[in-house]
ROLUMMI-320425 format. One record per residue (C-alpha): residue number from 1; residue in one letter; x, y, z. Coordinates in nm, 2 decimals, decimal comma. Example, Ala and Ser with C-alpha at 12.3 -4.5 7.8 and 13.67 -1.06 7.14 Angstrom:
REM residues 2
{r 1 "A" {1,23 -0,45 0,78}}
{r 2 "S" {1,37 -0,11 0,71}}
END
This chain:
REM residues 469
{r 1 "M" {6,23 3,33 11,43}}
{r 2 "H" {6,41 3,37 11,76}}
{r 3 "Q" {6,32 3,68 11,97}}
{r 4 "S" {6,67 3,83 11,96}}
{r 5 "K" {6,66 3,81 11,58}}
{r 6 "W" {6,32 3,99 11,57}}
{r 7 "I" {6,47 4,27 11,78}}
{r 8 "I" {6,77 4,30 11,55}}
{r 9 "L" {6,54 4,30 11,24}}
{r 10 "T" {6,33 4,57 11,40}}
{r 11 "I" {6,64 4,78 11,46}}
{r 12 "I" {6,76 4,73 11,10}}
{r 13 "I" {6,42 4,81 10,95}}
{r 14 "A" {6,37 5,12 11,17}}
{r 15 "C" {6,71 5,25 11,07}}
{r 16 "Q" {6,63 5,19 10,70}}
{r 17 "L" {6,29 5,35 10,73}}
{r 18 "I" {6,41 5,68 10,87}}
{r 19 "V" {6,69 5,69 10,61}}
{r 20 "V" {6,46 5,62 10,31}}
{r 21 "L" {6,18 5,83 10,45}}
{r 22 "D" {6,40 6,14 10,47}}
{r 23 "A" {6,45 6,12 10,09}}
{r 24 "S" {6,08 6,22 10,04}}
{r 25 "V" {5,96 6,38 10,37}}
{r 26 "M" {6,03 6,72 10,22}}
{r 27 "V" {5,84 6,67 9,89}}
{r 28 "T" {5,50 6,78 10,01}}
{r 29 "A" {5,66 7,07 10,19}}
{r 30 "I" {5,84 7,21 9,88}}
{r 31 "P" {5,60 7,51 9,83}}
{r 32 "Q" {5,63 7,61 10,19}}
{r 33 "I" {6,02 7,56 10,20}}
{r 34 "G" {6,04 7,77 9,89}}
{r 35 "R" {5,84 8,05 10,05}}
{r 36 "T" {6,03 8,03 10,39}}
{r 37 "L" {6,38 8,02 10,25}}
{r 38 "H" {6,32 8,21 9,92}}
{r 39 "M" {6,42 7,92 9,69}}
{r 40 "S" {6,35 7,89 9,32}}
{r 41 "T" {6,19 7,58 9,16}}
{r 42 "T" {6,53 7,46 9,03}}
{r 43 "S" {6,71 7,52 9,36}}
{r 44 "L" {6,43 7,33 9,54}}
{r 45 "T" {6,53 7,01 9,36}}
{r 46 "W" {6,86 7,02 9,56}}
{r 47 "V" {6,66 6,98 9,88}}
{r 48 "H" {6,63 6,62 9,76}}
{r 49 "N" {6,94 6,58 9,55}}
{r 50 "S" {7,19 6,71 9,81}}
{r 51 "Y" {7,07 6,43 10,04}}
{r 52 "I" {7,04 6,16 9,78}}
{r 53 "L" {7,37 6,23 9,61}}
{r 54 "A" {7,57 6,23 9,94}}
{r 55 "F" {7,38 5,92 10,05}}
{r 56 "G" {7,44 5,73 9,73}}
{r 57 "G" {7,79 5,86 9,67}}
{r 58 "F" {7,94 5,77 10,01}}
{r 59 "L" {7,75 5,44 10,06}}
{r 60 "L" {8,04 5,23 9,93}}
{r 61 "L" {8,29 5,41 10,16}}
{r 62 "G" {8,04 5,35 10,44}}
{r 63 "A" {8,02 4,98 10,35}}
{r 64 "R" {8,40 4,96 10,35}}
{r 65 "A" {8,42 5,14 10,69}}
{r 66 "G" {8,18 4,88 10,83}}
{r 67 "D" {8,40 4,59 10,70}}
{r 68 "L" {8,71 4,74 10,86}}
{r 69 "L" {8,59 4,92 11,17}}
{r 70 "G" {8,30 4,70 11,27}}
{r 71 "R" {7,94 4,71 11,15}}
{r 72 "R" {7,78 4,78 11,49}}
{r 73 "R" {8,02 5,07 11,54}}
{r 74 "M" {7,94 5,23 11,20}}
{r 75 "L" {7,57 5,17 11,25}}
{r 76 "G" {7,59 5,36 11,58}}
{r 77 "I" {7,80 5,64 11,44}}
{r 78 "G" {7,57 5,68 11,14}}
{r 79 "I" {7,26 5,69 11,35}}
{r 80 "G" {7,41 5,94 11,59}}
{r 81 "L" {7,53 6,17 11,31}}
{r 82 "F" {7,20 6,14 11,13}}
{r 83 "S" {7,01 6,26 11,43}}
{r 84 "L" {7,25 6,56 11,48}}
{r 85 "T" {7,24 6,67 11,12}}
{r 86 "S" {6,86 6,63 11,12}}
{r 87 "F" {6,84 6,88 11,40}}
{r 88 "F" {7,06 7,12 11,20}}
{r 89 "A" {6,83 7,08 10,90}}
{r 90 "G" {6,53 7,16 11,11}}
{r 91 "I" {6,67 7,49 11,24}}
{r 92 "A" {6,81 7,59 10,90}}
{r 93 "P" {6,78 7,98 10,87}}
{r 94 "T" {6,89 7,99 10,50}}
{r 95 "A" {6,87 7,78 10,19}}
{r 96 "E" {7,25 7,72 10,20}}
{r 97 "F" {7,24 7,60 10,56}}
{r 98 "L" {6,96 7,36 10,47}}
{r 99 "L" {7,13 7,21 10,17}}
{r 100 "I" {7,46 7,16 10,36}}
{r 101 "S" {7,27 6,99 10,65}}
{r 102 "R" {7,09 6,77 10,40}}
{r 103 "A" {7,41 6,66 10,24}}
{r 104 "L" {7,56 6,58 10,58}}
{r 105 "Q" {7,24 6,38 10,66}}
{r 106 "G" {7,31 6,18 10,34}}
{r 107 "F" {7,66 6,11 10,45}}
{r 108 "A" {7,54 5,99 10,79}}
{r 109 "A" {7,29 5,77 10,62}}
{r 110 "A" {7,57 5,63 10,40}}
{r 111 "L" {7,75 5,51 10,71}}
{r 112 "A" {7,45 5,35 10,87}}
{r 113 "T" {7,26 5,18 10,58}}
{r 114 "P" {7,53 4,93 10,45}}
{r 115 "A" {7,61 4,83 10,80}}
{r 116 "A" {7,24 4,76 10,87}}
{r 117 "L" {7,20 4,55 10,55}}
{r 118 "A" {7,53 4,36 10,62}}
{r 119 "L" {7,41 4,28 10,97}}
{r 120 "L" {7,08 4,15 10,82}}
{r 121 "S" {7,28 3,92 10,59}}
{r 122 "A" {7,49 3,79 10,87}}
{r 123 "T" {7,20 3,74 11,11}}
{r 124 "F" {6,96 3,56 10,88}}
{r 125 "V" {7,14 3,27 10,72}}
{r 126 "E" {6,86 3,01 10,70}}
{r 127 "A" {6,68 3,04 10,36}}
{r 128 "K" {6,32 3,09 10,48}}
{r 129 "E" {6,41 3,34 10,75}}
{r 130 "R" {6,65 3,52 10,52}}
{r 131 "S" {6,37 3,55 10,25}}
{r 132 "R" {6,12 3,68 10,50}}
{r 133 "A" {6,37 3,93 10,65}}
{r 134 "I" {6,48 4,06 10,30}}
{r 135 "S" {6,11 4,09 10,20}}
{r 136 "M" {6,04 4,31 10,50}}
{r 137 "Y" {6,35 4,52 10,45}}
{r 138 "S" {6,27 4,56 10,08}}
{r 139 "A" {5,91 4,66 10,16}}
{r 140 "V" {6,03 4,93 10,40}}
{r 141 "S" {6,29 5,05 10,15}}
{r 142 "A" {6,04 5,08 9,87}}
{r 143 "A" {5,74 5,21 10,07}}
{r 144 "G" {5,94 5,45 10,29}}
{r 145 "G" {5,91 5,72 10,02}}
{r 146 "S" {5,53 5,72 10,02}}
{r 147 "I" {5,53 5,72 10,40}}
{r 148 "G" {5,75 6,02 10,40}}
{r 149 "L" {5,50 6,20 10,18}}
{r 150 "I" {5,22 6,14 10,43}}
{r 151 "L" {5,43 6,25 10,73}}
{r 152 "G" {5,58 6,55 10,55}}
{r 153 "G" {5,23 6,66 10,44}}
{r 154 "F" {5,09 6,63 10,79}}
{r 155 "F" {5,38 6,82 10,95}}
{r 156 "T" {5,36 7,09 10,69}}
{r 157 "D" {4,99 7,15 10,73}}
{r 158 "F" {4,95 7,11 11,11}}
{r 159 "V" {5,29 7,19 11,26}}
{r 160 "S" {5,58 7,29 11,04}}
{r 161 "W" {5,79 7,14 10,76}}
{r 162 "R" {6,09 7,16 11,01}}
{r 163 "F" {5,93 6,90 11,23}}
{r 164 "G" {5,99 6,64 10,96}}
{r 165 "M" {6,36 6,68 11,05}}
{r 166 "F" {6,32 6,72 11,43}}
{r 167 "I" {6,13 6,39 11,46}}
{r 168 "N" {6,45 6,20 11,37}}
{r 169 "V" {6,63 6,32 11,69}}
{r 170 "P" {6,43 6,12 11,95}}
{r 171 "I" {6,40 5,82 11,71}}
{r 172 "G" {6,77 5,82 11,66}}
{r 173 "I" {6,84 5,83 12,04}}
{r 174 "V" {6,61 5,53 12,09}}
{r 175 "L" {6,78 5,34 11,80}}
{r 176 "L" {7,12 5,41 11,94}}
{r 177 "Y" {7,02 5,26 12,28}}
{r 178 "L" {6,88 4,95 12,11}}
{r 179 "V" {7,19 4,91 11,88}}
{r 180 "Y" {7,43 4,90 12,17}}
{r 181 "K" {7,20 4,69 12,39}}
{r 182 "F" {7,10 4,41 12,14}}
{r 183 "I" {7,36 4,40 11,86}}
{r 184 "Q" {7,69 4,23 11,94}}
{r 185 "P" {8,02 4,40 11,83}}
{r 186 "T" {8,14 4,27 11,50}}
{r 187 "S" {8,50 4,19 11,40}}
{r 188 "I" {8,75 4,46 11,31}}
{r 189 "R" {9,02 4,40 11,06}}
{r 190 "S" {9,31 4,59 10,90}}
{r 191 "G" {9,28 4,74 10,56}}
{r 192 "R" {9,28 5,06 10,35}}
{r 193 "F" {9,01 5,31 10,26}}
{r 194 "D" {8,97 5,39 9,89}}
{r 195 "I" {8,94 5,77 9,94}}
{r 196 "G" {9,02 5,84 9,57}}
{r 197 "G" {8,74 5,61 9,45}}
{r 198 "A" {8,49 5,76 9,69}}
{r 199 "L" {8,56 6,12 9,60}}
{r 200 "T" {8,56 6,07 9,22}}
{r 201 "S" {8,24 5,87 9,24}}
{r 202 "V" {8,06 6,14 9,45}}
{r 203 "I" {8,19 6,44 9,26}}
{r 204 "G" {8,12 6,27 8,93}}
{r 205 "M" {7,76 6,18 9,00}}
{r 206 "T" {7,70 6,52 9,15}}
{r 207 "S" {7,84 6,68 8,84}}
{r 208 "L" {7,62 6,47 8,61}}
{r 209 "V" {7,30 6,55 8,81}}
{r 210 "Y" {7,40 6,92 8,82}}
{r 211 "G" {7,44 6,92 8,44}}
{r 212 "L" {7,10 6,76 8,39}}
{r 213 "V" {6,93 7,01 8,62}}
{r 214 "Q" {7,10 7,30 8,44}}
{r 215 "A" {6,97 7,16 8,11}}
{r 216 "A" {6,62 7,22 8,24}}
{r 217 "D" {6,69 7,60 8,27}}
{r 218 "Y" {6,95 7,67 8,00}}
{r 219 "G" {6,92 7,39 7,73}}
{r 220 "W" {7,17 7,13 7,62}}
{r 221 "S" {7,41 7,36 7,42}}
{r 222 "N" {7,48 7,60 7,70}}
{r 223 "P" {7,83 7,56 7,87}}
{r 224 "A" {7,65 7,56 8,21}}
{r 225 "T" {7,50 7,23 8,10}}
{r 226 "W" {7,76 7,04 7,90}}
{r 227 "I" {8,07 7,13 8,10}}
{r 228 "P" {7,94 6,96 8,42}}
{r 229 "L" {7,81 6,67 8,22}}
{r 230 "A" {8,15 6,62 8,05}}
{r 231 "A" {8,33 6,66 8,39}}
{r 232 "G" {8,10 6,40 8,54}}
{r 233 "A" {8,16 6,15 8,27}}
{r 234 "V" {8,54 6,20 8,30}}
{r 235 "L" {8,54 6,17 8,68}}
{r 236 "L" {8,33 5,85 8,66}}
{r 237 "A" {8,57 5,70 8,41}}
{r 238 "V" {8,86 5,79 8,64}}
{r 239 "F" {8,67 5,62 8,92}}
{r 240 "V" {8,65 5,30 8,72}}
{r 241 "L" {9,02 5,33 8,65}}
{r 242 "I" {9,10 5,38 9,02}}
{r 243 "E" {8,89 5,07 9,11}}
{r 244 "T" {9,09 4,85 8,86}}
{r 245 "R" {9,42 4,95 9,02}}
{r 246 "A" {9,33 5,00 9,39}}
{r 247 "A" {9,46 4,73 9,63}}
{r 248 "E" {9,13 4,74 9,83}}
{r 249 "P" {8,87 4,92 9,61}}
{r 250 "I" {8,53 5,03 9,75}}
{r 251 "I" {8,37 4,84 9,45}}
{r 252 "P" {8,55 4,51 9,39}}
{r 253 "L" {8,48 4,48 9,02}}
{r 254 "R" {8,46 4,10 9,06}}
{r 255 "L" {8,10 4,17 9,20}}
{r 256 "F" {8,00 4,24 8,84}}
{r 257 "A" {8,13 3,91 8,71}}
{r 258 "N" {7,80 3,75 8,81}}
{r 259 "R" {7,55 3,85 8,55}}
{r 260 "Q" {7,26 3,81 8,79}}
{r 261 "R" {7,40 4,05 9,04}}
{r 262 "S" {7,49 4,30 8,77}}
{r 263 "G" {7,13 4,28 8,63}}
{r 264 "A" {6,99 4,33 8,98}}
{r 265 "Y" {7,19 4,65 9,03}}
{r 266 "L" {7,11 4,79 8,69}}
{r 267 "G" {6,74 4,69 8,72}}
{r 268 "R" {6,71 4,85 9,06}}
{r 269 "F" {6,88 5,17 8,93}}
{r 270 "L" {6,63 5,20 8,64}}
{r 271 "M" {6,32 5,10 8,84}}
{r 272 "V" {6,39 5,36 9,11}}
{r 273 "G" {6,47 5,61 8,84}}
{r 274 "G" {6,12 5,59 8,72}}
{r 275 "N" {5,95 5,52 9,05}}
{r 276 "F" {6,10 5,78 9,28}}
{r 277 "S" {6,03 6,06 9,03}}
{r 278 "L" {5,65 6,00 9,08}}
{r 279 "F" {5,69 6,10 9,45}}
{r 280 "F" {5,82 6,43 9,33}}
{r 281 "F" {5,57 6,52 9,06}}
{r 282 "I" {5,24 6,37 9,17}}
{r 283 "P" {5,22 6,56 9,50}}
{r 284 "Q" {5,29 6,88 9,32}}
{r 285 "Y" {5,02 6,79 9,06}}
{r 286 "L" {4,77 6,72 9,34}}
{r 287 "Q" {4,84 7,05 9,51}}
{r 288 "N" {4,88 7,28 9,21}}
{r 289 "A" {4,62 7,12 8,97}}
{r 290 "L" {4,36 6,95 9,19}}
{r 291 "G" {4,38 7,19 9,49}}
{r 292 "F" {4,49 6,93 9,75}}
{r 293 "S" {4,66 7,05 10,08}}
{r 294 "S" {5,00 6,92 10,17}}
{r 295 "F" {4,85 6,66 10,40}}
{r 296 "E" {4,59 6,55 10,15}}
{r 297 "A" {4,86 6,51 9,88}}
{r 298 "G" {5,05 6,28 10,12}}
{r 299 "L" {4,74 6,08 10,21}}
{r 300 "A" {4,67 6,04 9,84}}
{r 301 "F" {4,97 5,79 9,83}}
{r 302 "L" {4,80 5,56 10,08}}
{r 303 "P" {4,67 5,33 9,80}}
{r 304 "F" {5,03 5,29 9,68}}
{r 305 "T" {5,17 5,24 10,03}}
{r 306 "V" {4,91 4,99 10,15}}
{r 307 "A" {4,93 4,79 9,83}}
{r 308 "Q" {5,31 4,78 9,85}}
{r 309 "F" {5,32 4,68 10,22}}
{r 310 "G" {5,05 4,42 10,15}}
{r 311 "M" {5,27 4,25 9,89}}
{r 312 "M" {5,54 4,21 10,16}}
{r 313 "Y" {5,34 3,92 10,31}}
{r 314 "I" {5,26 3,76 9,97}}
{r 315 "I" {5,60 3,79 9,79}}
{r 316 "P" {5,80 3,52 9,99}}
{r 317 "G" {5,54 3,26 9,90}}
{r 318 "L" {5,53 3,37 9,53}}
{r 319 "V" {5,91 3,36 9,51}}
{r 320 "R" {5,93 3,01 9,66}}
{r 321 "R" {5,67 2,89 9,41}}
{r 322 "Y" {5,77 3,08 9,09}}
{r 323 "G" {6,12 3,20 9,15}}
{r 324 "N" {6,27 3,55 9,17}}
{r 325 "I" {6,28 3,62 8,79}}
{r 326 "K" {5,91 3,54 8,72}}
{r 327 "V" {5,79 3,75 9,02}}
{r 328 "L" {6,02 4,04 8,92}}
{r 329 "S" {5,91 4,03 8,56}}
{r 330 "A" {5,54 4,02 8,66}}
{r 331 "G" {5,59 4,31 8,90}}
{r 332 "L" {5,76 4,53 8,64}}
{r 333 "I" {5,49 4,46 8,39}}
{r 334 "I" {5,22 4,56 8,64}}
{r 335 "A" {5,42 4,88 8,73}}
{r 336 "I" {5,45 4,97 8,36}}
{r 337 "I" {5,08 4,93 8,30}}
{r 338 "G" {4,99 5,14 8,60}}
{r 339 "T" {5,24 5,41 8,53}}
{r 340 "L" {5,15 5,43 8,16}}
{r 341 "L" {4,78 5,46 8,24}}
{r 342 "L" {4,85 5,73 8,50}}
{r 343 "S" {5,05 5,93 8,25}}
{r 344 "R" {4,75 5,93 8,01}}
{r 345 "M" {4,51 6,00 8,29}}
{r 346 "V" {4,67 6,31 8,45}}
{r 347 "S" {4,49 6,63 8,36}}
{r 348 "A" {4,34 6,94 8,52}}
{r 349 "Q" {4,00 6,77 8,54}}
{r 350 "T" {4,09 6,42 8,65}}
{r 351 "P" {3,90 6,31 8,97}}
{r 352 "F" {4,13 6,15 9,23}}
{r 353 "F" {3,87 5,88 9,31}}
{r 354 "P" {3,84 5,63 9,16}}
{r 355 "D" {4,07 5,70 8,86}}
{r 356 "L" {4,40 5,80 9,03}}
{r 357 "F" {4,33 5,59 9,34}}
{r 358 "I" {4,30 5,27 9,15}}
{r 359 "L" {4,61 5,34 8,94}}
{r 360 "L" {4,83 5,42 9,25}}
{r 361 "A" {4,72 5,09 9,40}}
{r 362 "I" {4,82 4,90 9,08}}
{r 363 "M" {5,15 5,07 9,08}}
{r 364 "G" {5,20 4,99 9,45}}
{r 365 "I" {5,14 4,62 9,38}}
{r 366 "G" {5,39 4,63 9,09}}
{r 367 "A" {5,66 4,80 9,31}}
{r 368 "G" {5,59 4,56 9,59}}
{r 369 "M" {5,67 4,27 9,37}}
{r 370 "V" {6,00 4,41 9,24}}
{r 371 "F" {6,23 4,52 9,52}}
{r 372 "Q" {6,25 4,19 9,72}}
{r 373 "P" {6,37 3,98 9,43}}
{r 374 "L" {6,61 4,26 9,32}}
{r 375 "T" {6,76 4,28 9,68}}
{r 376 "A" {6,79 3,90 9,70}}
{r 377 "M" {6,96 3,87 9,36}}
{r 378 "G" {7,19 4,16 9,44}}
{r 379 "L" {7,33 3,96 9,74}}
{r 380 "T" {7,34 3,62 9,57}}
{r 381 "G" {7,66 3,43 9,59}}
{r 382 "V" {7,86 3,71 9,76}}
{r 383 "Q" {8,17 3,60 9,95}}
{r 384 "P" {8,18 3,71 10,32}}
{r 385 "Q" {8,46 3,96 10,25}}
{r 386 "D" {8,25 4,13 9,99}}
{r 387 "S" {7,92 4,14 10,18}}
{r 388 "G" {7,96 4,50 10,28}}
{r 389 "A" {8,04 4,61 9,93}}
{r 390 "A" {7,75 4,41 9,78}}
{r 391 "S" {7,50 4,55 10,03}}
{r 392 "G" {7,64 4,90 9,96}}
{r 393 "L" {7,59 4,85 9,58}}
{r 394 "V" {7,23 4,76 9,64}}
{r 395 "N" {7,17 5,09 9,81}}
{r 396 "V" {7,40 5,28 9,57}}
{r 397 "A" {7,18 5,16 9,28}}
{r 398 "H" {6,87 5,28 9,47}}
{r 399 "Q" {6,99 5,63 9,55}}
{r 400 "S" {7,18 5,69 9,23}}
{r 401 "G" {6,87 5,59 9,03}}
{r 402 "A" {6,66 5,83 9,24}}
{r 403 "S" {6,89 6,13 9,18}}
{r 404 "L" {6,96 6,07 8,82}}
{r 405 "G" {6,60 5,98 8,73}}
{r 406 "L" {6,47 6,29 8,90}}
{r 407 "A" {6,73 6,51 8,72}}
{r 408 "V" {6,63 6,36 8,38}}
{r 409 "L" {6,26 6,40 8,44}}
{r 410 "I" {6,29 6,75 8,58}}
{r 411 "T" {6,44 6,84 8,24}}
{r 412 "V" {6,14 6,67 8,07}}
{r 413 "F" {5,90 6,87 8,30}}
{r 414 "N" {6,06 7,21 8,24}}
{r 415 "T" {6,09 7,14 7,86}}
{r 416 "S" {5,72 7,07 7,85}}
{r 417 "I" {5,63 7,41 8,01}}
{r 418 "R" {5,67 7,70 7,77}}
{r 419 "A" {5,51 7,99 7,97}}
{r 420 "E" {5,69 8,15 8,27}}
{r 421 "H" {5,37 8,12 8,46}}
{r 422 "P" {5,19 7,81 8,33}}
{r 423 "S" {4,82 7,75 8,36}}
{r 424 "V" {4,68 7,46 8,55}}
{r 425 "S" {4,63 7,26 8,22}}
{r 426 "E" {4,99 7,33 8,11}}
{r 427 "F" {5,12 7,22 8,45}}
{r 428 "A" {4,92 6,90 8,43}}
{r 429 "H" {5,05 6,83 8,08}}
{r 430 "A" {5,41 6,87 8,19}}
{r 431 "V" {5,35 6,63 8,48}}
{r 432 "S" {5,19 6,38 8,24}}
{r 433 "N" {5,50 6,40 8,01}}
{r 434 "S" {5,73 6,35 8,31}}
{r 435 "I" {5,53 6,04 8,42}}
{r 436 "L" {5,56 5,90 8,07}}
{r 437 "G" {5,94 5,94 8,11}}
{r 438 "S" {5,91 5,72 8,42}}
{r 439 "V" {5,75 5,45 8,20}}
{r 440 "F" {6,07 5,45 7,98}}
{r 441 "F" {6,28 5,39 8,29}}
{r 442 "I" {6,07 5,10 8,41}}
{r 443 "V" {6,05 4,94 8,06}}
{r 444 "S" {6,43 4,96 8,05}}
{r 445 "A" {6,44 4,77 8,38}}
{r 446 "L" {6,21 4,50 8,23}}
{r 447 "L" {6,45 4,47 7,92}}
{r 448 "V" {6,74 4,43 8,16}}
{r 449 "T" {6,55 4,15 8,34}}
{r 450 "F" {6,49 3,97 8,01}}
{r 451 "I" {6,85 4,01 7,88}}
{r 452 "C" {7,05 3,94 8,20}}
{r 453 "F" {6,83 3,69 8,39}}
{r 454 "A" {6,72 3,49 8,09}}
{r 455 "S" {7,08 3,43 7,99}}
{r 456 "V" {7,16 3,33 8,35}}
{r 457 "R" {6,87 3,07 8,34}}
{r 458 "Q" {7,00 2,93 8,00}}
{r 459 "M" {7,35 2,89 8,15}}
{r 460 "T" {7,21 2,71 8,45}}
{r 461 "R" {7,02 2,47 8,23}}
{r 462 "K" {7,34 2,40 8,02}}
{r 463 "R" {7,54 2,32 8,33}}
{r 464 "A" {7,27 2,09 8,46}}
{r 465 "L" {7,25 1,91 8,12}}
{r 466 "Q" {7,63 1,87 8,12}}
{r 467 "A" {7,63 1,74 8,48}}
{r 468 "N" {7,37 1,47 8,39}}
{r 469 "K" {7,57 1,34 8,09}}
END
């Protein structure tokens, strides 16, 4: 790989790392943030959801902006705004100020991320280089969450949770310099922004997640739950209607005509829905049930992180030998086994080593086998004019899965706790049930793999037989 390509790949991966890392860097700091800003358990979920929902909701608009205004320009604007809003989040004097800053961070990330992934697709066109680049990008995307836990725990225990936000400022300045020095300007073309589609998708998803979080406190029959759920469903239906009629939609519906791409988006949504929730519940279990400090809870994810990054070097060879579908299926099965065993293992008396240590490593191996094939298949056969939208959809599936999965499993968690002040055993039981919910998400991703990708393989074989006749 040429040196200039390595530099571009480093910039893209660094950008993706800080964006993904910020989705989890606050997790191990949750108890301290709650005490500092006087936030309840339910309101603390919005420290994550305000970032993730804005990120996922505006990704497609960010992808469109990159197509029209130039990807280098949007990457630079996104990184600059991300650094600025990170500073505001770090100095937040109130809960409301923090949540607004986190939402603006998510918006900035939505401008930068699709531009970075589209630049990767345009830079690495040779099959072997492209496979390696996507493998590294996918490993960072998947493992960034666990790296965030470690850094967040370290800052919380030894400096302050606020430093997890401040650290983005110097990193962002360096990245801005590298972007404008090493990445060439990309073409600008005329076109329209689908503002209606962007707003209905963001407000619709936020309303759905809000309704699910409300269900955890008020139950399903309360108007505070079903009204936002119904509004979210209606707004998302309006979004689909807008996309069918818009001259230049943020989601060209033709992207879903390819069953393999559709399966990759849905499979990613479900896998992340189960996987990301673990990053929220396990650190709290380690701190509240096993007595870990914030930093120790972050370090506990090292088996997961090391295993996942280690797979980055193995996956390209496995994909070349066995193909994306077989590697993806094997990874999902391993992830299911590890997550299921973990859900049964969690209790107030479970030793971290070797029980939880081994299971986290198994789950890391499974996750490390899943995201590279899903990323590659999500970009398969995309026309150049749709590359920004396709790369945006990959990330939309990731972030939407994280926010919706967390909202669902928070409801499972709260439903499992009957007492206002639960004992350690009751808390561990609720975490166990939530992790079992993660298993259902990952099993669903495996079913999508069998249904969508098996039918694609059958169609390919039929075409090959017809061509040989």
